[in-house]
N, C-alpha and C positions, 0 to 999 in steps of 0.2 A: 201399108207401107209407113203411114204416119206413126203407127204404134211402134214399129221397129226404131224409128228415129227418136221417139220420145224415150224409149228404154235405153238407147245408146247415150242420149243426152244425160239422163239420170245417172247412168253408170260413169260417164266422164266427169260429171259434177262430183259424184261420190269419190272417185279416184283423186280428183283435184283437191278436194277437201282433206282427204287422208294425206296426200303428199304435202300440202301446206302445213298440216299439223305436225308431220314428221320433220319437216324442214324447220319449223318454229322450235320444236323440242331440241333439235340438234344445235341450233344457234344459241338457245338458252344454256344448254350444257357446255358448249364451247366458251361462252362468255364466262361462266364460272371457272372453267379451267384456265382461261386467259388471265382472269383476276388472280387466281392462285399462283400462276407462273410469275406474274409481275411482283406479287408480294414476296415470293421466294427469291427473285432476283435482288430485291432490295435487301433481304436478309443476308444473301451471299455477299453483297457489297459491304455491308456493315461488318460481317464476320471476317472478310478479307482484310479490312483496315485494322480490325482488332488483332488479327493474326500477325500482321506486319509490326504492329506496336509491340506485341508480345515477343516477337523475334528480336527486336531491338533491345528490349528489356533483358531477354535471355542472354544476348551477346554481352551486354554491360555487366550482368551478374557473373558471367564466365570470366571476364577480365578482372573483376573484383576478386573472384576466387583465386585466380592466378597471382594477383598481387598479394593476397593474404598468405600465400605459400612462402613469400620472401620474409625472412625474420626481421630485417631492418624496417621494412614497411609495416609489418605487424606491430613492432614496438612503437613506431611513430604514431600509428593509428590508435593504439591503446593509450598513449600519452595524451593525444589530442581529444579523443572521444570520451575516455573514461577517467582522465586525470591520473593515469597510472604513473608511478615514479619508480625508477630503479634505485638501488642502494646509493646512498650519499647524494641524493637529489632532493631539492626542496621545490615544491610547487608554489608559485606565487600567482594568484589569480587577479587579473587586472580587468576592471569593468569600466 
């Protein structure tokens, strides 16, 4: 009878060791996945803020394009930015 109990104990110990090893492996792999998920969340946050910034820039560029379609604005812009003058105009630069 003692032999049977010793065999059962050895079997239970072996099963316990295997279960502990499996549990340790699962925890280790989950930690790696958790770390990856946290890094990805940080990247998503950065990309979302960059996306919002680019949306604002896109909106301002679209309004600039709409303004450039107006001939009066375009003429004024060319005069201010590139010192363009129309006929019979003299440009005087004041510094």
